[in-house]
N, C-alpha and C positions, 0 to 999 in steps of 0.2 A: 866293723872294719872301717878304717879311715880311708877317705878318698882324696885324691890329689888332682887338681886342675892344672894340666900342663898347658902353657900359653906361648903362642908365637905372636910377636908384635910386628905390625906392618905400619909404615909411616909414609906419608906423601899423598898426592891427590888421587892415586889409584889404590890406596890402602884397603878400602873395603872390598873391591873386586879381587885383589890379590888374596886377601884373607878367605874369601869365598872359594877361590880356586884351591888354596892350600887345604881347606876342609875336605875337598874332593880327594886329595892325595892321602889325607889322614884316614878317611873312610876306606880307601883302597888298601892301605896298609893293614888296617884292622881286619878286613876281609881276607887278604892274602895270608896273614899270620894267624887267622882264626882266633883272634883275641876276644875275650869276654868284656867288650867295651861297647856301651850303648849310648853314651852321651858325647856328642861333638857339637860344635857350634861356631858361630861368628858373632862378634859384637862390634858395633861401631861406637868408638869412644870419643870421636870428634871428627871434624872435617878431614883431618890429616892423620888420623890414628884409628886403626882397627886391629882386632885380634881374632885369631882362630884358636880353638882350644879343644882338648879332649879330657875327659874325666876318667881316671883309672884308679883301681885299688892300690893302696900304698905298696903292696908287695910287687907290683908291676912297675912302679915308678922308676927305680934305678935302671933297669935294662931298657925301658922305653926312653928315658932321658938320654942315655948314652947312644941309642940308635937314632933318635929323631931330633936331638939337639934343640929342645924348646928354649926360648929366651928366659923363661921363669916359670915358677909354679906356686900354687897356693893351696891351702886346705880348702876342700869343697864341702859345703853343707847344704 
């Protein structure tokens, strides 16, 4: 099964803190919707850029993309 990393970009001096907070909301959504998703995270890409992400099976990608509006996605390996 292919997996997709849905990514939310945050920029600015508070980017990392905002990404960490967004991950909390992603985990809440996963719990409320009882999704079979176990990979979420935050990555600091620079002083002014961070991302929050969740990894989903490809079959879940379209409905989650439409509901959660990530900035982008990429194949996960």
